[in-house]
C-alpha positions as CSV (number, residue, x, y, z in Angstrom):
1,X,39.2,-153.0,59.1
2,X,38.9,-156.0,61.4
3,X,36.8,-159.0,60.4
4,X,35.6,-161.1,63.2
5,X,35.6,-164.9,63.2
6,X,31.8,-164.9,63.2
7,X,31.8,-162.8,60.0
8,X,34.2,-165.2,58.3
9,X,32.0,-168.1,59.2
10,X,28.8,-166.4,58.0
11,X,30.4,-165.3,54.7
12,X,31.7,-168.8,54.1
13,X,28.4,-170.4,54.9
14,X,26.4,-168.1,52.6
15,X,28.9,-168.6,49.8
16,X,28.8,-172.4,50.0
17,X,25.0,-172.3,50.3
18,X,24.7,-170.3,47.1
19,X,27.1,-172.6,45.3
20,X,25.2,-175.7,46.6
21,X,21.9,-174.2,45.5
22,X,23.3,-173.5,42.0
23,X,24.6,-177.1,41.8
24,X,21.3,-178.5,43.0
25,X,19.3,-176.4,40.4
26,X,21.5,-177.6,37.6
27,X,21.3,-181.2,38.7
28,X,17.4,-180.9,38.7
29,X,17.5,-179.5,35.2
30,X,19.6,-182.4,34.0
31,X,17.4,-185.0,35.8
32,X,14.0,-183.5,34.6
33,X,15.3,-182.3,31.2
34,X,13.6,-179.0,31.8
35,X,15.3,-175.6,32.0
36,X,12.4,-173.8,33.6
37,X,11.3,-175.7,36.7
38,X,9.9,-172.8,38.7
39,X,8.4,-169.5,37.5
40,X,11.3,-167.7,39.1
41,X,13.7,-169.5,36.9
42,X,12.5,-167.4,33.9
43,X,9.2,-165.5,34.5
44,X,8.7,-164.5,30.9
45,X,9.3,-168.0,29.6
46,X,7.2,-169.5,32.4
47,X,4.2,-167.5,31.4
48,X,4.6,-168.6,27.8
49,X,5.1,-172.2,28.8
50,X,1.8,-172.2,30.7
51,X,0.0,-170.8,27.7
52,X,1.5,-173.4,25.4
53,X,0.8,-176.2,27.8
54,X,-2.9,-175.2,28.1
55,X,-3.1,-175.0,24.3
56,X,-1.6,-178.5,24.0
57,X,-4.2,-179.8,26.6
58,X,-7.0,-178.2,24.5
59,X,-5.7,-179.8,21.4
60,X,-5.6,-183.2,23.1
61,X,-9.2,-182.8,24.2
62,X,-10.3,-181.7,20.8
63,X,-8.6,-184.7,19.2
64,X,-10.4,-186.9,21.8
65,X,-13.7,-185.3,20.8
66,X,-13.0,-185.9,17.2
67,X,-12.5,-189.6,17.9
68,X,-15.8,-189.7,19.8
69,X,-17.6,-187.9,17.0
70,X,-16.0,-190.1,14.4
71,X,-17.0,-193.3,16.2
72,X,-20.6,-192.1,16.6
73,X,-20.9,-191.1,12.9
74,X,-19.3,-194.4,11.8
75,X,-21.9,-196.3,13.8
76,X,-24.7,-194.1,12.4
77,X,-23.4,-194.6,8.9
78,X,-23.5,-198.4,9.5
79,X,-27.0,-198.2,10.8
80,X,-28.2,-196.0,7.8
81,X,-26.6,-198.4,5.4
82,X,-28.4,-201.3,7.0
83,X,-31.7,-199.4,6.8
84,X,-31.1,-198.6,3.1
85,X,-30.3,-202.3,2.3
86,X,-33.5,-203.3,4.2
87,X,-35.6,-200.8,2.2
88,X,-34.2,-202.2,-1.0
89,X,-35.2,-205.7,0.0
90,X,-38.8,-204.6,0.9
91,X,-39.0,-202.9,-2.5
92,X,-38.2,-206.2,-4.1
93,X,-40.9,-207.8,-2.1
94,X,-43.3,-205.0,-3.1
95,X,-42.6,-205.7,-6.8
96,X,-43.1,-209.4,-6.3
97,X,-46.3,-208.8,-4.4
98,X,-47.6,-206.7,-7.3
99,X,-48.4,-209.9,-9.2
100,X,-51.9,-210.2,-7.7
101,X,-53.1,-212.2,-10.6
102,X,-51.2,-215.3,-9.7
103,X,-50.2,-215.1,-6.0
104,X,-52.5,-216.9,-3.5
105,X,-53.5,-215.7,0.0
106,X,-51.0,-218.3,1.4
107,X,-48.2,-216.9,-0.7
108,X,-49.1,-213.3,0.4
109,X,-49.1,-214.6,4.0
110,X,-45.5,-215.8,3.5
111,X,-44.5,-212.4,2.1
112,X,-46.2,-210.7,5.0
113,X,-44.2,-212.9,7.4
114,X,-41.0,-211.7,5.8
115,X,-42.0,-208.1,5.9
116,X,-43.0,-208.5,9.6
117,X,-39.6,-210.0,10.4
118,X,-37.9,-207.1,8.5
119,X,-40.0,-204.7,10.5
120,X,-38.7,-206.1,13.8
121,X,-35.2,-205.9,12.3
122,X,-35.7,-202.3,11.2
123,X,-37.0,-201.2,14.7
124,X,-33.9,-202.7,16.3
125,X,-31.7,-200.8,13.9
126,X,-33.5,-197.5,14.6
127,X,-33.0,-198.2,18.4
128,X,-29.2,-198.7,18.0
129,X,-27.0,-197.7,20.9
130,X,-23.5,-196.3,20.9
131,X,-20.6,-197.3,23.2
132,X,-22.0,-195.1,26.0
133,X,-25.4,-196.8,25.9
134,X,-27.1,-193.8,24.3
135,X,-29.6,-194.3,21.5
136,X,-28.1,-192.6,18.4
137,X,-31.4,-191.6,16.8
138,X,-33.1,-190.3,20.0
139,X,-32.0,-186.6,19.6
140,X,-31.4,-185.1,23.0
141,X,-33.5,-187.8,24.6
142,X,-30.9,-190.4,24.1
143,X,-31.4,-192.3,27.3
144,X,-34.8,-193.8,26.3
145,X,-35.8,-196.0,23.4
146,X,-36.8,-193.6,20.6
147,X,-39.0,-196.0,18.6
148,X,-41.7,-198.1,20.2
149,X,-44.9,-199.9,19.1
150,X,-46.0,-202.7,16.9
151,X,-48.4,-203.5,14.0
152,X,-51.1,-204.0,16.6
153,X,-50.6,-200.7,18.5
154,X,-49.0,-198.3,15.9
155,X,-45.6,-196.8,16.2
156,X,-44.5,-193.8,18.1
157,X,-41.3,-191.7,18.2
158,X,-40.3,-190.9,21.8
159,X,-37.2,-188.8,21.1
160,X,-37.0,-185.2,19.9
161,X,-35.6,-183.3,17.0
162,X,-32.3,-182.3,18.6
163,X,-28.8,-183.1,17.3
164,X,-25.9,-183.6,19.7
165,X,-23.0,-181.4,18.8
166,X,-19.3,-181.9,19.8
167,X,-16.8,-179.1,19.9
168,X,-13.7,-180.1,17.8
169,X,-11.9,-176.7,17.7
170,X,-12.2,-173.3,19.3
171,X,-14.8,-172.2,16.8
172,X,-15.9,-175.4,15.3
173,X,-18.6,-177.9,16.3
174,X,-19.9,-180.9,14.4
175,X,-23.2,-182.8,14.7
176,X,-22.4,-186.3,16.2
177,X,-25.9,-187.6,15.8
178,X,-29.1,-187.2,13.9
179,X,-32.7,-187.1,15.0
180,X,-34.7,-190.2,14.1
181,X,-37.7,-187.9,13.5
182,X,-36.1,-186.2,10.6
183,X,-34.7,-189.3,9.1
184,X,-37.4,-191.9,9.6
185,X,-40.7,-190.2,10.8
186,X,-41.1,-187.0,8.8
187,X,-41.1,-188.8,5.5
188,X,-43.3,-187.4,2.8
189,X,-46.3,-189.6,2.1
190,X,-47.5,-190.0,-1.5
191,X,-51.1,-189.5,-0.3
192,X,-52.8,-187.9,2.7
193,X,-52.8,-190.5,5.4
194,X,-53.3,-191.2,9.1
195,X,-51.3,-191.8,12.3
196,X,-53.0,-193.8,15.1
197,X,-52.3,-193.7,18.8
198,X,-53.8,-194.4,22.2
199,X,-54.3,-191.9,25.0
200,X,-51.6,-192.0,27.7
201,X,-54.3,-191.6,30.3
202,X,-56.1,-194.8,29.3
203,X,-56.8,-197.2,32.2
204,X,-57.2,-200.6,30.5
205,X,-54.8,-203.3,31.5
206,X,-53.5,-204.8,29.4
207,X,-53.8,-201.6,27.3
208,X,-56.3,-201.4,24.5
209,X,-54.6,-201.5,21.1
210,X,-55.3,-199.8,17.8
211,X,-53.8,-200.9,14.5
212,X,-51.7,-198.7,12.2
213,X,-54.8,-198.6,10.0
214,X,-55.1,-197.8,6.3
215,X,-56.8,-195.4,3.9
216,X,-59.0,-197.7,1.8
217,X,-60.9,-194.9,0.0
218,X,-58.6,-192.1,-0.7
219,X,-61.2,-189.8,-2.3
220,X,-63.5,-190.1,0.7
221,X,-60.6,-189.5,3.1
222,X,-59.3,-186.5,1.2
223,X,-62.6,-184.8,1.5
224,X,-62.4,-185.2,5.3
225,X,-58.7,-184.3,5.6
226,X,-57.1,-182.6,7.6
227,X,-59.5,-183.3,10.4
228,X,-58.5,-185.7,13.2
229,X,-60.8,-188.3,14.8
230,X,-61.1,-189.4,18.4
231,X,-62.7,-192.7,19.5
232,X,-64.1,-192.5,23.0
233,X,-65.6,-195.5,24.9
234,X,-68.9,-194.6,26.6
235,X,-70.8,-196.0,29.5
236,X,-72.0,-199.5,28.9
237,X,-75.6,-198.3,29.6
238,X,-75.6,-196.1,26.6
239,X,-76.8,-198.9,24.4
240,X,-79.4,-201.6,24.8
241,X,-78.6,-204.3,25.9
242,X,-75.7,-202.7,27.9
243,X,-72.3,-203.4,26.5
244,X,-69.0,-201.9,25.3
245,X,-69.7,-199.1,22.9
246,X,-67.9,-196.0,21.5
247,X,-68.5,-192.7,19.9
248,X,-66.3,-191.2,17.1
249,X,-66.0,-187.4,16.9
250,X,-63.9,-184.7,15.3
251,X,-61.0,-184.1,17.6
252,X,-61.0,-180.3,17.1
253,X,-64.7,-179.4,17.1
254,X,-66.2,-182.4,19.0
255,X,-68.7,-182.9,16.2
256,X,-70.1,-186.5,16.5
257,X,-69.4,-188.7,13.5
258,X,-70.8,-192.0,14.8
259,X,-72.4,-192.4,18.2
260,X,-73.0,-195.4,20.6
261,X,-71.5,-198.0,18.2
262,X,-71.3,-201.5,19.7
263,X,-67.7,-202.6,20.1
264,X,-66.3,-206.0,19.0
265,X,-62.6,-206.6,19.6
266,X,-60.6,-207.1,16.4
267,X,-63.4,-206.2,14.0
268,X,-62.6,-203.7,11.2
269,X,-63.9,-200.2,11.8
270,X,-64.4,-197.9,8.7
271,X,-64.6,-194.1,9.1
272,X,-64.3,-191.5,6.4
273,X,-62.4,-193.8,4.1
274,X,-60.2,-195.1,6.9
275,X,-60.1,-198.7,8.1
276,X,-58.7,-199.5,11.6
277,X,-58.9,-202.4,14.1
278,X,-59.2,-202.0,17.9
279,X,-58.4,-205.0,20.1
280,X,-58.4,-205.6,23.8
281,X,-60.7,-204.7,26.6
282,X,-61.1,-201.0,26.8
283,X,-62.3,-199.3,30.0
284,X,-65.8,-198.0,29.6
285,X,-66.9,-194.6,30.6
286,X,-69.2,-193.8,33.5
287,X,-72.7,-192.4,32.9
288,X,-73.7,-189.2,34.5
289,X,-75.5,-189.2,37.8
290,X,-78.2,-186.5,37.7
291,X,-77.8,-183.5,40.1
292,X,-81.1,-182.9,41.9
293,X,-82.7,-180.4,44.2
294,X,-86.0,-181.6,45.7
295,X,-88.8,-179.5,47.0
296,X,-89.7,-181.6,50.0
297,X,-92.8,-180.6,51.9
298,X,-94.4,-177.5,50.6
299,X,-97.5,-175.3,51.1
300,X,-99.5,-173.1,48.8
301,X,-99.3,-169.4,47.9
302,X,-101.1,-167.3,45.4
303,X,-98.6,-165.5,43.0
304,X,-101.4,-164.2,40.7
305,X,-100.1,-160.9,39.2
306,X,-99.4,-158.4,40.3
307,X,-98.1,-160.6,43.2
308,X,-95.9,-162.7,40.9
309,X,-92.3,-163.2,42.1
310,X,-89.1,-164.5,40.6
311,X,-86.0,-166.5,41.5
312,X,-82.7,-167.4,39.7
313,X,-81.3,-170.8,38.7
314,X,-77.6,-171.2,37.8
315,X,-76.2,-174.2,35.9
316,X,-72.7,-174.4,34.6
317,X,-72.1,-170.6,34.9
318,X,-75.3,-169.7,33.1
319,X,-78.1,-168.0,35.1
320,X,-81.8,-167.7,34.2
321,X,-84.7,-166.1,35.9
322,X,-87.9,-168.1,36.7
323,X,-91.3,-166.5,37.4
324,X,-94.2,-167.8,39.4
325,X,-97.4,-166.1,38.3
326,X,-100.4,-168.1,39.6
327,X,-102.0,-169.6,42.5
328,X,-100.0,-172.7,43.6
329,X,-101.6,-175.2,45.9
330,X,-100.1,-178.5,44.8
331,X,-96.7,-179.8,43.4
332,X,-98.5,-180.2,40.1
333,X,-99.4,-176.5,40.1
334,X,-95.7,-175.7,40.7
335,X,-94.6,-178.0,37.9
336,X,-97.1,-176.3,35.5
337,X,-95.9,-172.8,36.5
338,X,-92.2,-173.7,36.0
339,X,-92.9,-175.3,32.6
340,X,-95.2,-172.6,31.3
341,X,-93.7,-171.2,28.1
342,X,-95.9,-168.1,28.4
343,X,-93.5,-166.3,30.7
344,X,-90.2,-167.8,29.3
345,X,-89.8,-170.5,32.0
346,X,-89.8,-173.4,29.6
347,X,-87.2,-171.8,27.3
348,X,-85.1,-171.1,30.4
349,X,-85.3,-174.7,31.4
350,X,-84.3,-175.9,28.0
351,X,-81.4,-173.5,27.7
352,X,-80.0,-174.6,31.0
353,X,-80.6,-178.3,30.2
354,X,-82.6,-179.0,33.4
355,X,-86.1,-180.3,34.1
356,X,-88.6,-179.5,36.8
357,X,-91.4,-181.8,37.9
358,X,-93.5,-182.4,41.0
359,X,-90.5,-183.6,43.0
360,X,-87.9,-181.0,42.2
361,X,-85.2,-179.9,39.7
362,X,-82.7,-182.3,38.0
363,X,-79.7,-181.9,35.8
364,X,-79.2,-185.1,33.7
365,X,-75.4,-184.7,33.1
366,X,-74.6,-184.1,36.7
367,X,-73.7,-180.4,36.7
368,X,-74.6,-178.7,40.0
369,X,-77.7,-176.6,40.3
370,X,-77.8,-173.4,42.3
371,X,-81.1,-171.6,43.2
372,X,-81.1,-168.2,44.9
373,X,-82.4,-164.6,44.8
374,X,-85.9,-165.8,45.8
375,X,-88.3,-164.7,48.6
376,X,-90.0,-166.1,51.7
377,X,-93.2,-166.6,49.6
378,X,-91.3,-168.7,47.1
379,X,-89.8,-170.7,49.9
380,X,-93.3,-171.7,51.0
381,X,-93.9,-173.5,47.7
382,X,-90.3,-174.8,47.3
383,X,-90.4,-176.6,50.7
384,X,-86.8,-177.6,51.5
385,X,-85.2,-175.3,48.9
386,X,-84.2,-172.0,50.6
387,X,-84.2,-169.5,47.7
388,X,-83.4,-166.5,50.0
389,X,-80.1,-167.9,51.4
390,X,-79.5,-169.8,48.3
391,X,-78.9,-173.6,47.9
392,X,-76.7,-175.7,45.7
393,X,-77.0,-179.4,44.8
394,X,-74.5,-181.6,46.5
395,X,-75.1,-184.8,44.5
396,X,-74.7,-185.6,40.9
397,X,-71.7,-186.7,38.8
398,X,-70.6,-185.7,35.4
399,X,-70.1,-188.1,32.6
400,X,-66.6,-189.6,32.6
401,X,-65.2,-190.8,29.3
402,X,-63.6,-194.2,29.1
403,X,-60.4,-195.1,27.1
404,X,-59.7,-192.9,24.1
405,X,-57.9,-193.6,20.8
406,X,-56.8,-191.1,18.2
407,X,-56.7,-191.1,14.4
408,X,-54.7,-188.1,13.4
409,X,-54.4,-186.8,9.8
410,X,-50.9,-186.3,8.4
411,X,-49.1,-185.9,5.1
412,X,-46.1,-187.8,6.5
413,X,-45.6,-191.5,7.0
414,X,-42.8,-193.0,9.1
415,X,-40.9,-195.9,7.5
416,X,-42.1,-198.4,10.3
417,X,-45.7,-197.7,9.5
418,X,-45.1,-198.1,5.8
419,X,-43.8,-201.6,6.4
420,X,-46.6,-202.4,8.9
421,X,-49.4,-201.4,6.5
422,X,-47.8,-203.3,3.7
423,X,-47.6,-206.5,5.9
424,X,-51.1,-206.0,7.3
425,X,-52.6,-205.6,3.8
426,X,-51.0,-208.8,2.5
427,X,-51.9,-210.6,5.7
428,X,-55.6,-209.7,5.3
429,X,-55.8,-210.5,1.6
430,X,-58.5,-213.1,0.9
431,X,-58.4,-213.3,-2.9
432,X,-61.6,-211.2,-3.4
433,X,-61.7,-208.5,-6.1
434,X,-62.2,-205.7,-3.5
435,X,-59.2,-206.9,-1.5
436,X,-57.2,-207.3,-4.7
437,X,-57.8,-203.7,-5.7
438,X,-57.1,-202.5,-2.1
439,X,-53.8,-204.5,-2.1
440,X,-52.8,-203.1,-5.4
441,X,-53.3,-199.5,-4.1
442,X,-51.3,-200.4,-0.9
443,X,-48.4,-201.8,-2.9
444,X,-48.3,-198.7,-5.2
445,X,-48.3,-196.4,-2.2
446,X,-45.8,-198.6,-0.3
447,X,-43.3,-198.5,-3.2
448,X,-43.6,-194.7,-3.5
449,X,-43.3,-194.2,0.3
450,X,-40.3,-196.5,0.5
451,X,-38.7,-194.4,-2.3
452,X,-39.3,-191.3,-0.2
453,X,-37.9,-193.0,2.9
454,X,-34.8,-194.0,0.9
455,X,-34.3,-190.5,-0.2
456,X,-34.5,-189.3,3.4
457,X,-31.9,-191.8,4.5
458,X,-29.5,-191.0,1.6
459,X,-29.8,-187.3,2.4
460,X,-28.7,-188.0,5.9
461,X,-25.8,-190.1,4.7
462,X,-24.7,-187.4,2.4
463,X,-24.4,-185.0,5.3
464,X,-22.3,-187.6,7.1
465,X,-19.7,-187.4,4.3
466,X,-19.3,-183.7,4.8
467,X,-19.0,-184.1,8.6
468,X,-16.3,-186.8,8.1
469,X,-14.3,-184.4,5.9
470,X,-14.6,-181.7,8.6
471,X,-13.3,-184.1,11.2
472,X,-10.4,-185.3,9.1
473,X,-9.3,-181.8,8.1
474,X,-9.7,-180.5,11.7
475,X,-7.7,-183.4,13.1
476,X,-4.9,-182.8,10.6
477,X,-4.8,-179.1,11.6
478,X,-4.6,-180.2,15.3
479,X,-1.7,-182.5,14.5
480,X,0.2,-179.8,12.7
481,X,-0.5,-177.3,15.5
482,X,0.5,-179.8,18.1
483,X,3.9,-180.4,16.3
484,X,4.7,-176.7,16.1
485,X,3.6,-176.0,19.6
486,X,5.7,-178.8,21.0
487,X,8.8,-177.3,19.2
488,X,8.2,-173.9,20.6
489,X,7.6,-175.3,24.1
490,X,10.8,-177.4,23.8
491,X,12.8,-174.3,23.0
492,X,11.4,-172.5,26.0
493,X,11.3,-175.3,28.6
494,X,13.8,-178.0,27.7
495,X,17.4,-177.9,29.0
496,X,20.6,-177.8,26.8
497,X,22.3,-180.8,28.2
498,X,25.8,-179.9,27.0
499,X,25.5,-176.4,28.4
500,X,24.0,-177.6,31.7
501,X,26.7,-180.3,32.1
502,X,29.5,-177.8,31.6
503,X,27.8,-175.4,34.0
504,X,27.4,-178.1,36.6
505,X,31.2,-178.9,36.4
506,X,32.0,-175.2,36.9
507,X,29.6,-174.9,39.8
508,X,31.0,-178.0,41.5
509,X,34.5,-176.6,41.1
510,X,33.4,-173.3,42.6
511,X,31.8,-175.1,45.5
512,X,34.9,-177.2,46.1
513,X,37.1,-174.1,46.0
514,X,34.9,-172.4,48.5
515,X,35.0,-175.3,50.8
516,X,38.9,-175.5,50.6
517,X,39.3,-171.8,51.1
518,X,37.1,-171.9,54.1
519,X,39.1,-174.6,55.7
520,X,42.3,-172.6,55.3
521,X,40.8,-169.3,56.4
522,X,39.1,-170.9,59.5
523,X,42.6,-172.0,60.7
524,X,43.9,-168.3,61.0
525,X,42.1,-167.8,64.3
526,X,44.2,-166.6,67.3
527,X,42.9,-169.6,69.2
528,X,44.9,-171.9,66.9
529,X,48.1,-170.0,67.8
530,X,47.8,-170.3,71.6
């Protein structure tokens, strides 16, 4: 069989290319330290390597999550320890303040100043941020300040009850935060108490303020509990002479407790055993503008039975029928007919809350009046009121309430309010027997409520210990898993340098031999013999 020169060259070229590729592959293995560089090098091993690499990446992320959770919990533990130390100091002040027989109002003022300073310190602790700028006690609402307010305005929690969880293993998550509501707000109170707040829809600027308040007569308040109270500022014209005034009502039923009480900023207000103070310039309400329908010019008509006729009046969704049953020649006759209780008209007027006189109909609280279902004869005495087509008042305005403040009943008392009431009670002490007894009651309840708050804080701290243990054990597991996985991955992926170096020498020898052989074979061409 003859072999052409072209075949010789092609065979030689392919052989040297294969040998060169083998040398290059081995050199890459030696330079990278990896046996499997491409999936085609070892498909089975490549698949396993991808799985192990992904597992190592997950372990790395889990360990990063553990560090984040650990840092957050360490910061929370520090904050809780500071809160506990602060509570202990206030308890010492409470014991000292219990000596009402010897301490003077000035000395109580000094103690109140310390409690107020500690109160500011406590609020700062409760608004602690982590390294990411998130508030650690805000729950899921970690971007906004969770605790706000002051002694003058009361305190509010603006976060929620959520806990932020971090995944630290495939099937394990750990809470990296705690809700400030559970730790510091929902603290059991030794007695039924109150929580004060202002309506977010208030218009006063600067905003009207309500103090944290206190229960000065527990028996009286317990008889009212669990009802809530609402303070609403009325129109200035509700009292004589006109001025700021308010009405207190039950929030659920609307039952009026006190009505049209003149307002003096900063004066104590006592309601159902509760004492509060309101300060600032609240926005007053707006009095109702009566809705009216006037008769205008009218003429007479005799409705003497059996010619009597009726029409309907609708106010606030309620409809009543009015009867005209006499000879009407003047507006005074019409007024008498409408106000005659003999045929039910007067009762109808009273039930609808409207009045009728010689001029027309009026609704004092501004609800619109609609008159219809009448007749042409009735129109003759109603003048401008078309009872056939029907007509509705287009004037009048309902009463609009002014600023509102709330006194809500609760059996919980947040730790900030506990300190605020303690400080306020000492600040208001004047040495009188009544104030001495009130202060003694406040001190007793303060010490009990502080003990409850301390218990709440310690319970949260105890759960931190369990979470730290979970983080430590899970991190140790990840370290062990990482070590084993790295070993398996090394066996599959890493190159054996001794074997690869020997193989490279052999492959280079083969390449050199192929090159030398090609040189000799290429010289056997007939062209070289011519």
